[in-house]
Z-matrix of the N, CA and C atoms (Angstrom, degrees):
N
C 1 1.455
C 2 1.530 1 107.95
N 3 1.320 2 117.95 1 126.73
C 4 1.453 3 120.88 2 -178.66
C 5 1.516 4 109.88 3 -128.67
N 6 1.310 5 115.43 4 157.15
C 7 1.449 6 120.44 5 179.09
C 8 1.519 7 109.32 6 -147.51
N 9 1.318 8 115.52 7 161.33
C 10 1.453 9 119.92 8 176.44
C 11 1.517 10 108.31 9 -85.63
N 12 1.301 11 115.79 10 138.39
C 13 1.446 12 121.64 11 -175.02
C 14 1.522 13 110.88 12 -134.30
N 15 1.308 14 114.62 13 166.50
C 16 1.452 15 123.09 14 168.06
C 17 1.521 16 106.03 15 -105.75
N 18 1.316 17 116.33 16 127.01
C 19 1.455 18 120.82 17 178.67
C 20 1.524 19 107.67 18 -117.56
N 21 1.329 20 115.90 19 123.38
C 22 1.452 21 123.48 20 -178.57
C 23 1.530 22 106.60 21 -112.25
N 24 1.333 23 116.28 22 116.77
C 25 1.463 24 121.00 23 -172.03
C 26 1.522 25 110.93 24 -115.52
N 27 1.308 26 116.01 25 134.22
C 28 1.453 27 124.98 26 173.48
C 29 1.525 28 106.81 27 -104.52
N 30 1.330 29 116.45 28 104.85
C 31 1.458 30 122.03 29 175.50
C 32 1.528 31 106.78 30 -86.06
N 33 1.320 32 117.38 31 126.06
C 34 1.458 33 120.40 32 -176.10
C 35 1.521 34 110.97 33 -141.22
N 36 1.318 35 114.89 34 169.06
C 37 1.455 36 122.16 35 173.03
C 38 1.522 37 107.35 36 -124.86
N 39 1.304 38 117.07 37 136.86
C 40 1.459 39 121.57 38 -178.66
C 41 1.527 40 111.75 39 -63.63
N 42 1.312 41 117.57 40 -22.20
C 43 1.465 42 121.39 41 -178.36
C 44 1.528 43 113.22 42 -97.86
N 45 1.320 44 117.94 43 3.51
C 46 1.462 45 122.66 44 -175.97
C 47 1.535 46 110.53 45 -89.91
N 48 1.353 47 118.09 46 118.14
C 49 1.460 48 120.04 47 179.43
C 50 1.535 49 113.56 48 -60.25
N 51 1.324 50 117.82 49 -40.92
C 52 1.470 51 120.59 50 178.81
C 53 1.525 52 110.85 51 -64.26
N 54 1.319 53 116.79 52 -36.95
C 55 1.467 54 120.59 53 178.21
C 56 1.523 55 110.72 54 -65.19
N 57 1.319 56 116.71 55 -41.71
C 58 1.473 57 120.35 56 179.23
C 59 1.520 58 111.08 57 -64.74
N 60 1.333 59 117.69 58 -36.50
C 61 1.466 60 120.45 59 177.58
C 62 1.527 61 111.36 60 -69.90
N 63 1.333 62 117.10 61 -35.82
C 64 1.461 63 120.67 62 -177.23
C 65 1.532 64 112.80 63 -80.55
N 66 1.295 65 118.34 64 -25.11
C 67 1.468 66 122.36 65 -174.40
C 68 1.528 67 114.10 66 -53.21
N 69 1.355 68 120.35 67 -45.69
C 70 1.470 69 118.81 68 178.49
C 71 1.530 70 113.13 69 -63.87
N 72 1.315 71 116.97 70 -33.00
C 73 1.470 72 120.69 71 177.24
C 74 1.523 73 109.33 72 -66.12
N 75 1.328 74 116.38 73 -43.66
C 76 1.464 75 121.67 74 178.31
C 77 1.529 76 110.08 75 -59.87
N 78 1.319 77 116.94 76 -47.67
C 79 1.464 78 121.13 77 -179.01
C 80 1.528 79 111.19 78 -61.72
N 81 1.320 80 116.43 79 -45.92
C 82 1.465 81 120.32 80 -179.71
C 83 1.526 82 111.40 81 -62.55
N 84 1.315 83 116.71 82 -44.46
C 85 1.461 84 121.54 83 -179.21
C 86 1.525 85 111.21 84 -65.58
N 87 1.321 86 116.53 85 -46.13
C 88 1.469 87 119.33 86 -177.99
C 89 1.518 88 111.94 87 -65.22
N 90 1.322 89 117.30 88 -30.68
C 91 1.471 90 120.35 89 177.20
C 92 1.522 91 112.06 90 -78.78
N 93 1.326 92 117.72 91 -28.99
C 94 1.469 93 121.68 92 -176.15
C 95 1.520 94 112.89 93 -79.21
N 96 1.326 95 117.60 94 -25.60
C 97 1.465 96 120.73 95 -178.33
C 98 1.523 97 108.44 96 -90.65
N 99 1.324 98 115.53 97 120.93
C 100 1.464 99 119.77 98 -174.26
C 101 1.524 100 113.09 99 -106.48
N 102 1.310 101 117.18 100 20.75
C 103 1.465 102 121.33 101 178.77
C 104 1.527 103 108.91 102 -76.45
N 105 1.328 104 116.22 103 114.63
C 106 1.461 105 120.66 104 -175.90
C 107 1.525 106 113.80 105 -69.70
N 108 1.340 107 117.17 106 -10.57
C 109 1.465 108 118.77 107 178.67
C 110 1.531 109 111.87 108 -85.47
N 111 1.351 110 116.95 109 -4.40
C 112 1.456 111 120.75 110 179.39
C 113 1.523 112 109.48 111 -110.53
N 114 1.317 113 115.00 112 127.05
C 115 1.458 114 121.14 113 174.50
C 116 1.522 115 107.08 114 -106.43
N 117 1.329 116 116.64 115 124.93
C 118 1.462 117 122.08 116 175.73
C 119 1.520 118 108.05 117 -98.96
N 120 1.319 119 116.23 118 134.06
C 121 1.457 120 120.54 119 179.80
C 122 1.518 121 109.25 120 -140.31
N 123 1.316 122 116.08 121 154.52
C 124 1.453 123 120.16 122 171.96
C 125 1.520 124 107.38 123 -132.07
N 126 1.317 125 115.12 124 144.82
C 127 1.456 126 120.43 125 -173.75
C 128 1.521 127 109.27 126 -137.16
N 129 1.318 128 115.98 127 120.90
C 130 1.464 129 121.37 128 178.50
C 131 1.525 130 108.39 129 -78.34
N 132 1.321 131 116.28 130 119.60
C 133 1.455 132 121.97 131 -171.89
C 134 1.511 133 115.83 132 -66.68
N 135 1.339 134 117.86 133 -39.60
C 136 1.460 135 119.99 134 -177.26
C 137 1.525 136 111.84 135 -63.64
N 138 1.311 137 117.04 136 -32.91
C 139 1.466 138 121.44 137 -179.26
C 140 1.522 139 112.66 138 -88.03
N 141 1.337 140 117.54 139 -6.64
C 142 1.465 141 121.47 140 -175.54
C 143 1.529 142 111.13 141 -135.41
N 144 1.324 143 116.78 142 52.73
C 145 1.456 144 121.64 143 -175.81
C 146 1.532 145 112.88 144 -59.12
N 147 1.315 146 117.81 145 -34.55
C 148 1.465 147 120.14 146 179.18
C 149 1.521 148 112.11 147 -61.54
N 150 1.320 149 116.84 148 -43.07
C 151 1.467 150 121.29 149 179.63
C 152 1.526 151 109.69 150 -69.97
N 153 1.326 152 116.36 151 -43.92
C 154 1.467 153 121.09 152 178.70
C 155 1.530 154 110.04 153 -56.78
N 156 1.311 155 116.79 154 -46.23
C 157 1.467 156 121.07 155 179.44
C 158 1.521 157 112.13 156 -67.11
N 159 1.322 158 117.27 157 -39.16
C 160 1.465 159 120.82 158 -178.57
C 161 1.523 160 111.95 159 -62.65
N 162 1.331 161 116.94 160 -31.63
C 163 1.466 162 121.01 161 -179.41
C 164 1.529 163 112.25 162 -104.03
N 165 1.322 164 116.77 163 12.64
C 166 1.474 165 123.36 164 175.93
C 167 1.526 166 112.73 165 53.18
N 168 1.317 167 116.53 166 40.43
C 169 1.462 168 120.68 167 175.73
C 170 1.525 169 107.41 168 -81.73
N 171 1.314 170 115.84 169 115.46
C 172 1.466 171 119.35 170 -176.18
C 173 1.527 172 112.55 171 -103.67
N 174 1.333 173 118.12 172 -17.65
C 175 1.452 174 122.14 173 -178.97
C 176 1.527 175 110.08 174 -141.24
N 177 1.308 176 114.60 175 154.55
C 178 1.455 177 119.44 176 172.67
C 179 1.513 178 107.93 177 -122.74
N 180 1.320 179 117.76 178 148.40
C 181 1.459 180 126.82 179 0.13
C 182 1.529 181 111.58 180 -76.67
N 183 1.304 182 115.17 181 148.08
C 184 1.456 183 123.00 182 173.56
C 185 1.524 184 107.89 183 -132.86
N 186 1.324 185 116.20 184 134.28
C 187 1.464 186 121.75 185 173.96
C 188 1.513 187 108.02 186 -108.41
N 189 1.313 188 116.62 187 135.68
C 190 1.467 189 121.06 188 179.30
C 191 1.521 190 109.14 189 -134.46
N 192 1.319 191 115.63 190 135.97
C 193 1.459 192 122.11 191 179.06
C 194 1.523 193 108.10 192 -113.75
N 195 1.317 194 116.14 193 122.08
C 196 1.455 195 122.52 194 179.47
C 197 1.526 196 107.82 195 -112.39
N 198 1.323 197 116.67 196 126.82
C 199 1.450 198 121.47 197 -177.06
C 200 1.525 199 109.54 198 -115.17
N 201 1.302 200 116.10 199 142.96
C 202 1.458 201 120.44 200 178.49
C 203 1.520 202 113.02 201 76.37
N 204 1.304 203 116.42 202 26.34
C 205 1.454 204 121.27 203 178.61
C 206 1.518 205 108.80 204 -78.08
N 207 1.310 206 116.66 205 133.18
C 208 1.468 207 119.89 206 178.52
C 209 1.521 208 108.11 207 -89.07
N 210 1.335 209 115.50 208 118.46
C 211 1.455 210 122.53 209 -178.65
C 212 1.509 211 107.98 210 -111.97
N 213 1.301 212 117.03 211 128.46
C 214 1.462 213 120.92 212 -177.91
C 215 1.495 214 111.43 213 -112.91
């Protein structure tokens, strides 16, 4: 069973001071929004270079919103 979703991604680096400051805000926001059509995700860039490169993320923190993603 699959459905179209909104995926909101926080690309971060564990060594980035701005990312560390933003992380609690991201966690609080993602927990406070109860819309089941939105998936919140965070991705550490240094450990996921292939994904970072595929989406042309050149700096962290970066927020990206993907709409119409098919999630299975």
